[in-house]
C-alpha positions in Angstrom: 103.7 -12.1 -61.5 100.7 -10.0 -60.6 97.5 -10.6 -62.5 95.7 -7.5 -61.2 97.1 -5.2 -63.9 96.9 -6.4 -67.5 99.8 -5.4 -69.8 97.6 -4.2 -72.6 94.3 -2.4 -72.9 92.1 -5.1 -74.5 91.7 -7.4 -71.5 91.1 -4.4 -69.3 88.4 -3.2 -71.7 86.7 -6.6 -71.8 86.7 -7.0 -68.0 85.4 -3.4 -67.6 82.6 -4.1 -70.0 81.6 -7.2 -68.1 81.8 -5.3 -64.8 79.4 -2.8 -66.2 77.1 -4.9 -68.5 76.5 -8.0 -66.3 75.1 -6.2 -63.2 73.1 -3.9 -65.5 71.6 -7.0 -67.3 70.7 -8.6 -64.0 69.1 -5.4 -62.7 67.1 -5.0 -66.0 65.8 -8.6 -65.6 64.6 -7.8 -62.1 63.2 -4.4 -62.9 61.4 -5.6 -66.0 59.8 -8.5 -64.0 58.8 -6.2 -61.2 57.5 -3.3 -63.4 55.4 -5.5 -65.7 54.0 -7.5 -62.9 52.5 -4.3 -61.6 51.7 -2.5 -64.9 49.7 -3.9 -67.8 51.7 -3.1 -71.0 48.5 -2.4 -72.9 47.5 0.3 -70.4 50.7 2.3 -70.8 50.2 5.9 -72.0 53.2 7.8 -73.5 52.8 11.4 -74.4 49.0 11.3 -74.1 48.7 8.3 -76.4 48.2 4.6 -75.7 51.0 2.5 -77.0 50.2 0.8 -80.3 52.7 -2.1 -80.0 52.4 -5.8 -79.5 52.8 -6.9 -75.8 56.1 -8.6 -76.6 57.4 -5.4 -78.2 56.5 -3.4 -75.1 58.3 -6.0 -72.9 61.4 -5.8 -75.2 61.5 -2.0 -75.2 61.0 -1.9 -71.5 63.8 -4.4 -70.9 66.3 -2.5 -73.0 65.3 0.8 -71.3 65.9 -0.7 -67.9 69.2 -2.2 -69.2 70.3 1.2 -70.5 69.5 2.8 -67.1 71.5 0.0 -65.4 74.5 0.5 -67.8 74.5 4.2 -67.0 74.4 3.5 -63.3 77.1 0.8 -63.3 79.2 2.7 -65.7 79.2 5.8 -63.5 80.0 3.6 -60.5 82.9 2.0 -62.3 84.2 5.4 -63.5 84.1 6.8 -59.9 85.8 3.7 -58.5 88.5 3.9 -61.2 89.0 7.7 -60.4 89.3 6.9 -56.7 92.3 4.6 -57.3 
């Protein structure tokens, strides 16, 4: 028996989600650490206004923004690899 091809869609969906979400999560961790080690969250200016959030809130929003970018990148890569096969 081959274990490369699942017989139904649910295990394939789960594995595809992990293939996309896990590298995106790791990249978001690294990007958040690097970005906020160089940029003070209280000095960020968005649309000509200084952010009026708590530091932890800025870190959280930044992490999820980096994670979303990673998901888009990993998802596009997974889609292109799947189309190539």
